[in-house]
C-alpha positions in Angstrom: -24.6 -21.1 8.1 -21.0 -21.9 7.3 -17.9 -19.6 8.3 -16.4 -20.4 5.1 -17.3 -18.4 1.8 -14.4 -19.6 0.0 -16.7 -22.5 -1.7 -18.5 -19.6 -3.6 -16.7 -17.8 -6.4 -17.1 -14.7 -4.9 -15.5 -11.5 -6.3 -13.1 -9.2 -4.3 -15.8 -6.9 -2.9 -18.0 -9.7 -1.7 -14.8 -11.0 -0.1 -14.0 -7.4 1.2 -17.6 -7.6 3.2 -17.4 -11.4 4.3 -14.3 -12.7 3.7 -12.4 -14.1 6.9 -15.1 -13.6 9.4 -17.1 -15.9 11.4 -20.5 -15.8 10.7 -21.7 -16.5 14.1 -20.1 -13.7 16.3 -20.3 -13.2 20.2 -23.7 -11.7 21.5 -25.3 -12.8 17.8 -24.1 -9.2 16.9 -23.9 -8.8 13.0 -20.4 -7.0 13.3 -17.0 -8.1 14.4 -17.0 -6.3 18.1 -14.0 -4.4 18.9 -11.9 -6.0 22.0 -10.0 -3.4 23.6 -8.1 -5.7 26.4 -4.5 -5.4 27.0 -4.3 -8.9 28.7 -6.3 -12.3 28.7 -7.0 -14.3 31.8 -6.8 -18.1 32.5 -9.6 -20.0 34.6 -7.2 -22.4 36.0 -4.0 -24.4 36.3 -5.3 -26.8 33.8 -6.1 -23.8 31.5 -2.5 -22.3 31.4 -1.1 -26.3 30.9 -3.5 -26.7 28.0 -2.6 -23.7 26.5 1.0 -23.5 26.8 0.8 -27.5 25.4 -0.9 -26.4 22.3 1.4 -23.5 22.0 4.5 -25.6 22.2 2.8 -28.3 19.4 2.0 -25.5 17.5 -1.6 -26.6 17.5 -4.6 -24.2 16.4 -6.1 -22.4 18.9 -8.0 -18.9 19.3 -6.5 -18.9 22.7 -4.6 -15.6 23.5 -2.2 -14.6 26.5 -1.4 -10.5 25.8 -2.4 -8.2 23.9 0.9 -7.6 22.1 0.8 -11.2 21.0 -3.2 -11.0 19.3 -6.4 -9.3 19.3 -9.7 -10.8 18.0 -10.2 -7.6 16.3 -7.2 -7.6 14.7 -7.4 -11.0 13.9 -10.3 -10.8 12.2 -9.0 -7.8 9.5 -5.7 -9.9 9.1 -8.0 -12.9 7.9 -9.9 -11.0 5.5 -7.1 -9.1 3.7 -5.6 -12.4 3.8 -8.6 -13.8 1.5 -8.7 -10.6 -0.4 -5.0 -11.1 -1.3 -5.3 -14.5 -2.0 -2.6 -15.1 0.6 -2.1 -17.7 3.4 -1.5 -15.5 6.0 -1.5 -11.7 7.0 -0.1 -9.9 9.5 -1.0 -6.4 10.6 0.7 -3.4 11.5 0.3 -0.2 13.5 1.6 1.7 10.3 2.4 1.3 6.6 6.3 2.1 7.8 6.1 -0.6 10.3 5.0 -3.1 8.1 7.9 -2.0 5.3 10.6 -1.7 8.2 9.8 -4.6 10.3 9.7 -7.0 7.1 13.1 -5.9 6.2 14.6 -6.0 9.3 13.3 -10.1 9.9 14.8 -10.9 6.3 18.0 -8.6 6.4 21.0 -9.3 8.3 24.7 -7.6 8.5 26.2 -8.4 5.0 23.2 -8.7 3.0 22.3 -6.7 0.2 18.8 -5.3 -1.2 17.7 -4.0 -4.5 14.9 -1.3 -4.8 13.5 -0.1 -7.9 13.4 4.0 -7.8 10.3 6.0 -7.7 9.5 4.2 -4.3 8.0 6.0 -1.1 10.5 8.1 -0.3 10.7 7.3 3.5 11.2 3.4 2.3 14.3 4.2 0.2 15.5 6.1 2.6 15.3 3.4 5.7 17.1 1.1 3.0 19.9 3.7 2.2 20.5 5.4 5.5 19.1 3.1 8.3 19.7 0.0 7.1 23.2 1.0 6.0 24.2 1.6 9.6 24.1 -2.1 10.6 25.9 -3.2 7.3 23.2 -3.9 4.7 24.0 -3.0 1.4 21.5 -1.1 -0.9 21.1 -0.6 -4.7 18.7 1.8 -6.7 17.9 0.8 -9.9 15.4 2.4 -12.6 12.1 1.2 -12.9 11.0 -0.6 -15.9 14.9 -1.4 -16.7 15.0 -5.0 -15.9 18.8 -5.8 -17.5 20.0 -3.6 -15.0 18.1 -5.1 -12.5 19.0 -8.2 -13.3 22.8 -6.7 -13.6 22.6 -5.4 -10.1 22.0 -8.9 -8.4 25.1 -9.9 -6.2 26.0 -12.9 -4.3 25.2 -11.4 -1.0 21.6 -9.8 -2.3 18.9 -11.2 -0.5 15.4 -9.6 -1.8 14.0 -7.2 -4.5 11.7 -4.4 -3.1 9.4 -2.5 -5.7 6.0 -0.4 -5.9 3.6 -0.8 -7.9 2.5 1.4 -9.3 4.6 3.8 -8.3 4.7 7.0 -6.1 4.5 9.7 -7.7 4.9 8.7 -11.2 2.3 5.6 -11.3 5.1 3.0 -12.7 4.1 0.0 -12.9 6.2 -3.4 -12.2 6.1 -6.2 -14.7 5.4 -8.9 -12.1 6.3 -11.7 -14.2 9.4 -10.5 -15.3 10.6 -9.2 -11.7 9.5 -12.8 -10.3 11.2 -14.8 -13.2 14.5 -12.8 -12.6 14.1 -13.2 -8.6 13.6 -17.1 -8.7 17.0 -17.3 -10.6 19.1 -17.0 -7.5 16.3 -17.9 -5.2 15.8 -14.0 -4.2 12.7 -12.9 -1.9 10.2 -10.3 -3.7 8.4 -8.0 -2.0 5.8 -5.5 -3.6 4.1 -2.8 -1.7 0.4 -2.3 -3.7 -0.8 0.5 -1.8 -1.7 2.2 -4.9 -3.1 -0.7 -6.5 -5.2 -2.4 -3.6 -6.7 -5.9 -4.0 -9.1 -4.6 -6.0 -7.0 -3.9 -8.8 -3.9 -6.0 -8.9 -2.8 -9.4 -6.9 0.9 -9.4 -6.8 1.0 -13.0 -5.1 -1.1 -14.4 -7.8 2.2 -13.7 -10.3 4.3 -15.2 -7.9 5.5 -12.5 -5.3 6.7 -13.5 -2.2 5.0 -10.7 -0.3 2.7 -7.8 -0.7 3.0 -5.0 1.8 -0.1 -2.1 2.2 -0.3 0.9 4.0 -3.6 0.5 5.1 -4.1 4.6 6.1 -4.8 5.0 2.8 -7.6 2.9 0.4 -7.9 -0.5 2.6 -9.2 2.4 5.6 -10.2 4.9 2.9 -11.7 7.6 5.4 -8.5 9.6 6.1 -9.1 8.3 9.9 -6.5 6.1 10.7 -3.2 4.5 10.4 -2.2 1.1 9.8 -0.1 -1.4 7.6 -0.4 -5.0 6.6 1.9 -7.7 4.8 0.3 -10.9 3.3 2.2 -14.2 1.7 2.9 -17.4 2.4 2.4 -18.5 6.3 6.1 -19.9 6.3 7.6 -16.2 5.3 4.7 -14.2 7.6 5.4 -16.0 10.6 8.6 -15.1 11.7 7.9 -11.6 10.6 4.6 -12.2 13.4 7.8 -13.1 15.6 9.6 -10.0 15.4 6.3 -7.6 15.6 6.3 -9.7 18.9 9.2 -8.2 20.1 9.5 -5.2 19.0 6.0 -3.6 19.6 4.6 -2.3 16.5 1.2 -3.8 17.0 -2.2 -2.8 15.6 -4.9 -1.4 17.6 -8.4 -2.9 18.3 -9.9 0.5 17.6 -8.1 1.2 14.4 -8.5 -2.5 13.2 -12.3 -1.9 13.7 -11.8 1.1 11.6 -10.1 -0.6 9.0 -12.7 -3.5 9.2 -15.2 -1.3 8.4 -13.4 0.4 5.6 -12.8 -2.8 3.8 -16.9 -3.5 3.3 -16.6 -0.7 0.6 -13.2 -1.2 -0.9 -14.5 -2.6 -4.0 -17.2 0.1 -4.4 -15.0 3.3 -3.6 -11.9 1.8 -5.9 -13.9 1.3 -8.9 -15.4 4.8 -8.4 -11.8 6.1 -8.3 -10.4 4.0 -11.3 -13.4 5.8 -13.3 -13.4 9.0 -12.4 -9.5 8.9 -12.6 -9.4 7.9 -16.0 -11.8 10.9 -16.9 -9.7 13.2 -15.2 -6.4 12.0 -16.8 -7.8 12.7 -20.2 -9.3 15.8 -19.5 -5.9 17.0 -18.5 -4.5 15.7 -21.9 -6.7 18.2 -23.4 -5.2 21.1 -21.3 -3.0 23.6 -23.0 -1.1 24.4 -19.6 -0.5 20.7 -18.9 3.1 19.8 -19.9 2.6 16.2 -19.0 0.3 13.5 -17.7 1.4 10.0 -15.7 -1.5 7.7 -15.7 -1.6 4.1 -16.3 -4.5 4.2 -17.6 -3.3 6.3 -20.8 -1.7 4.5 -23.7 0.8 7.4 -23.7 2.1 5.8 -20.3 5.5 3.9 -20.3 3.7 1.0 -18.6 0.0 1.2 -20.2 0.4 -2.2 -21.7 1.7 -4.1 -18.4 -0.7 -2.6 -16.5 -3.6 -3.5 -18.8 -2.7 -7.1 -18.7 -2.2 -7.5 -14.8 -4.6 -4.9 -13.1 -8.2 -4.5 -13.4 -8.3 -0.5 -12.8 -5.5 1.8 -13.0 -6.6 3.5 -9.7 -6.9 6.6 -8.0 -4.0 9.1 -8.5 -3.3 10.7 -11.4 0.2 12.9 -11.6 0.8 15.5 -13.9 3.6 18.6 -14.5 2.2 22.2 -15.6 3.8 24.5 -17.7 4.4 26.9 -14.5 7.5 27.4 -11.8 7.4 26.3 -8.4 5.5 29.2 -7.3 2.8 29.4 -10.0 2.2 25.4 -9.7 1.4 25.9 -5.3 -1.0 29.1 -6.4 -3.0 26.4 -8.7 -3.3 24.4 -6.3 -4.4 27.4 -3.9 -7.1 28.1 -6.0 -8.7 24.3 -6.1 -12.0 24.0 -4.5 -12.9 20.6 -3.7 -9.4 18.7 -3.2 -7.5 19.4 0.2 -3.8 19.9 0.0 -2.1 17.5 1.8 0.3 14.2 0.9 -2.0 11.7 1.7 -4.6 9.6 -0.3 -7.0 6.9 -0.9 -10.1 8.1 1.2 -13.3 9.6 0.6 -12.1 13.3 0.1 -9.9 14.2 -2.8 -6.2 15.3 -2.1 -3.9 17.3 -3.9 -0.1 17.7 -3.5 2.9 19.4 -4.7 5.7 17.0 -3.8 8.7 19.3 -4.3 6.7 21.8 -1.2 5.6 18.4 0.7 6.9 15.2 0.9 10.4 16.4 -0.5 10.5 19.8 1.1 13.1 18.8 3.6 15.9 18.0 0.8 17.7 20.3 -1.3 16.0 21.6 -5.1 19.5 19.4 -6.2 18.4 16.8 -4.5 14.7 16.6 -5.6 16.2 16.7 -9.4 18.1 14.0 -8.7 14.9 11.8 -7.7 13.3 13.3 -10.3 10.6 15.6 -8.4 10.4 18.5 -10.5 9.0 21.6 -9.2 6.0 21.9 -11.1 5.0 18.2 -10.4 1.3 18.0 -8.6 0.2 14.7 -7.7 -3.7 14.2 -7.8 -5.3 11.6 -5.4 -8.9 11.2 -6.2 -11.8 10.6 -3.7 -15.9 9.6 -4.5 -16.7 12.8 -6.1 -18.2 12.9 -9.0 -15.5 13.2 -11.9 -17.6 16.2 -13.2 -16.8 18.3 -10.6 -13.6 17.6 -9.9 -12.8 18.4 -13.7 -15.0 22.1 -13.5 -12.6 22.7 -10.5 -9.6 22.2 -12.1 -10.8 24.2 -15.3 -11.7 27.2 -13.3 -7.7 26.8 -11.9 -6.7 26.8 -15.6 -8.4 29.5 -16.4 -6.9 31.6 -13.6 -3.5 30.4 -14.3 -3.5 31.5 -17.9 -4.3 35.1 -16.8 -1.0 34.8 -14.7 1.4 33.2 -17.6 
């Protein structure tokens, strides 16, 4: 049997099960084994000489010398993720933030300038505005969807544009083609964090985006039991990032890589279910009198609905909404829910719900939260794989309770 399935017109779901793996595995195992070793041995002096010669000549080899420079289990995940995203190369990290920070540190130096779109993950924005600023890297935040402002923000020292799609927490959707057109005029690097989309719903590389980042902790792992991150793109861009990882040490653990490899096999099933259930839940929320606004790109009233329809095969498993309630009433509403757990993550089998003002943004003042667009009555609902009807019934009993309080 061949190791290469690329000759078949395989779907994303099939690739999530088979892509990047060898058909013949050690010990005739069906599953890629965990290789929990920190170092690799050499048989002889000649073996060492052959290894160093191959390395110096950049010859293809599976030979490894030390765990910080690679691992077979980790490599199996990287190959599968590269295939899923349609990229030449993927690099696995110990967390999603490690993927973001290491990538930025690879391509930025003192005197450079970076552009972020707003409504991105808070810690990503903080890294640019606080940490990178200490090392002489300037940053500008522009409003998501304002492409004139984005183009106007470009300076002679701008090096890259970083955005998310869909964004967190308002689920704005980047027009990838427009973003790439603007960046290519001046040779800027484009990076998209597509954690909320997953490669099942969107593959930004197909639109010319240079690098795609995921927090593998979320949908890729899918079971709330691991931390990981990944960056995917052309080999010429991923290789220098890999050199930085080897130096700084934010490497992936083979046990987590195994869990991620296992989670990826059900990615297509999970994401398609979450797409369908989230749309049902969003449409239900629109009918509720205590709802102020619903944010979901699958709804026609979402500002980026047409972009999402054009680019995405599904609209994702997160629905955000605001209630006609104050901060405490919103919190008590979440307390009444029986199915989702109150926590700030997403992407797994269990539904999760959070009030960003009290969880993700609890450490900043109400004034700063308002400046970031984080309302006291904002709720982010990340659907798991439960039936939509059960989630809706649970929401309804909480709405009934809230109606009595108001």
